[in-house]
N, C-alpha and C positions, 0 to 999 in steps of 0.2 A: 032105760036102765042106767045110763050114765048121768051123773049130776052135773058134770062139766068136762070139757076137753081143754086142757091147759098146754099151751105151747111154751116150752122153756127155752126157746131160742134167745140168745143174747149176743151182744157184740163185744163183750168184755170177758175174755177167758180167765183173767186173773180174779174176777169177782164171781165166778161160777157157783161156788159153794154157798156164798152168802146170798146170791140171788135165788138159788134153788130153795134154801131154807125160808127166805122171805115169801116166795110163791106158795110153798107148802103151808106156811102159817096163815095165809089168806084163804085157804080152802076150808070149807065147813065139813061137817060130818057127811059122809056119803061115799059114792063110788066115782072116782075121777080118773080119766084117762090122761096121762101125761106123755106128751110127745117130746122127743129129744133126738139128737143125732150123736151117737157115741161110737168111737172107734179108737183102736190103739194107734199110736204114732208109728207110722211106717213110711219108708220112702215112696211107696205107691200112693198112700193117702196124700202125702204132700204134693205129689204130681197131679193127682185127680182134682183137687179143689183148693182154691185160695183160702177157704174157711177151715182148713185142717186144724188150726189151733182150737176152734170151738168144738170140733168133734172129739179131740183129745181131752179138752177140759171137761166135757160131758162124761167121757169114759172115766177119767180120774175122779170126778165128783161122785158118780154113781157107784163106783167100786171102792170108795174110801171108807175107812173105818169110822171116820168122823160122821159121815152121813148115816151109816148103819146105827151108830149110837144115838143119833138124833131121832131116827125112826123109832127106836126102842123107847127112848125117853118120852116121845110124843105119842106113843101108842098108835103109830101109823103102821098099817099092814100093807105090805107091798106084794103084788102078785103079777104074774105074767098074763098076757091076753088069753092064753090057752086055759088058764084057770077060770076066767070069766066066761069063756065059750062053753066050758063044761057045765057051769051053773045054768047058762041059758038053754043048753040042749036037754038038761034034765028037768027044767022047770016047766 
């Protein structure tokens, strides 16, 4: 059912938006599962993981107006996993 699974993990939080767009540009037509780690910046997150900047960069990228406009301009449809599960269970 999935055409690919894409891990958008990166080591550069400042380039997160550009790297995300680049990865999306490389996808063909189909259904792709994109994995990422997104979280709001909190004292607890900073205590839990040394990678907290990447979690926050993912959250900021995937909730940004710029990425939403990119999706619209690129005709990319985003859905949650539960939407795919619904299609699988009715198919």
